N, C-alpha and C positions, 0 to 999 in steps of 0.2 A: 341201610336199606338196600336190597337188591332189586333192580328193575327187571322183574320177570313176571310174565303173564302165564298162568297155568294153561291157557288156551293156545300156547305157542304152537305154531304150525311148523311141522318138520322140514318144510321146504324153504324156510326163511333163513336169512343170514343171522347168525348168532354173534353178539358182541362178547368179547372175552377180555377182561383185564387180568394181566399176569401180575400177581402179587404174592407169588410163592417163594421168592428168593430169600436168602438168609440175611440180606442187607449187611453183610459182614464188613464191607468197606465203609459203609455209611455209619455203622455203629448203633443204628436205631432203625425201626421199621420205616421204610421209605413210604409205605402207603399212608402212614399217619402224619407225615410232615405237612405243615400248614402252608398252603399257597394263598396268601392274603388270609381270609377267614375260612377257607375250605381245605380239607385235607386232600392229599393227592389221590386217594382212592375215589372219593366222590367227584373230584375234578375230572378224573379219567372216565368215570361212568357217564358224566354229563356230556363229555365230548362225543362219546359213542351215540348217546341219545340224540344230540343235536345234529349228528351226521346222518341220521335216518334209521338208526338201529332201534327196534322196538323192545328186544329182549337181551339182557346182559347178565352174564355170570362172572364171578370172580374166582380165578384159579389160585389155590393156596390152602395150606392145611388149616388156617384159621378162618377160611371163608367158605364159599359155596361148594367148591369142588376140590376136596383134599386130593393130594397126589396119591395115585394108586401105587406108584413106585417111588419111594422116598429119595430125595436128593438127586433127581434125574433131570434137573434143569428145566428150561422153558419148553423143550419138546416133550418132556414128561408131563408138563401141565397141559399141553395140547392133547396128548394121548388121553389124559384123564377126562378132559372135557368131552372129547369125541366118544369116549366109552360111555358117558352119561347121555350124550345126544348123538347117537350113531346116524340118525337120519337128517341131521342138520345139512342144509344146502351148502353152507360155507361158514367160515369163521372170519370175523374182523378182529384181529388181535392187537391189543395195545398194552405195552408195558406201563407200569405204574410210575415210571421215573422220567417222564417227558413233560416238564412244567410249561413249555412253550408250544406244545402241539396245538393245532387249530382244527376247528370243525371243517373248514374248507379243505385242508390237506387230507384229512381222513375221508371225507366224502368223495374227493377226487380219487383217492386210492381204491375205495370200494367200487366206484364207477368203472375205473379202468380194469379192475379185476373181473367185474361181472361181464364186461364187454368181451374180454379176452378168454374168460374161463381158465385163467392160469393163476398160479400163485403170484401175487403182485406186491412189490415192496419198493421203497425209495432207494435210488442209487447210493451205494455205500453203506446202507443200513438194512439189515435183514428183518428187523421189526421196527415199526408197525408192519403188519402183514395181513393181506387178504388171502385166505387159504380155502380154495374150493375143496369140499370133502369128496374126493374121488378115489378110484381104485389105486392110483399111484400113492396117495397118502396112506391109504389103508395098508397097502403092501409094505411100505417103509416102516410104519409104526408096528405092525404085527411082527415084522422080522426083527427089528431092533429090541422090542420089548418081549420077545418070546421067552419062555421059561429057561431056555438054555443059556441066556445071557443075563438073566435077572440077578443072579448072584453077584456078578461083577458090578451091576448098577447099584444095588442096594448096599454093597460093602465097598465104599470108596477106598482107593489105595492111598498111599502117602502123598502121591502127586495130585490127588483129587479129593482133598479132605473136605471141601465145601460141597461139591456136587459132582455128579458124573452124568452119563447119558450123552446122547448125540447133540450136536449144535443145530441151530436153525439153518445154518449154511449147509450142513450135511443133508438135512431134509430137502432143502431147495435143489440140491444137485440131483435128487432122485425124482423130482416132479416137474411138470411143465411150468415154467416161470418166466417172468420178465420184470425188469426194473423200470421205474418211471422217475422223472425228475421231480424234486420238491422245490417249488419256487420260493419257499421260505426256509432258508437253511437254519434259522434260529429254532424252528419248530422241532428239529431233530436233536437239539442239545439235551443230553441226558445227564442226570445227576446221580452218580454212584458214590461220591465222597462228600464229606462235610465241606470241603473247599469248593466243590462244584455247586453245592446247594447254596452256599453263601454268595457265590457269584450270581446265581440265578435270582436270589432274593433281592439283590440290589436293582434288578430290572423289572420286578413285579409292579 
């Protein structure tokens, strides 16, 4: 179930769960991993809801917003979401592999982002990310995903067999941004491998 209201106001912050990765290191879809009795996709959606987001979409070919440009990484997912919701005020972006993320941390991230009107993230971690939808973001995305470079993005080279496209860090370098402290370091523990997931499961 996607938590989306058809009466969504374009000036609201839109919650985005990034679930479009190949999960190649994990060996299975990270969105379907069970955290206690809840899969990580629904756990992530609930975090966004509890942090004050009314409408949420899931980025990924199997979900609400398929990638417009295949294998283009998380920035490609952001591009696809904004292509569908060009008037969104901002995005609160949460990857699907943070089993210890908290409502408090996400709500604080959003608050600091709204107050500063800058892309806002936690020190040392480019996502989760509060991303205002402004001309800086539009210019970066339109430049990177223009037709002249699409061939390179959709046809990965031998060095980028899993995905291509720009990084979140590359995006942040081109937009007004700032980092804030996360007072709960455990919240930023991400699970990309079976070993990391097993480590997390022992603490649930």
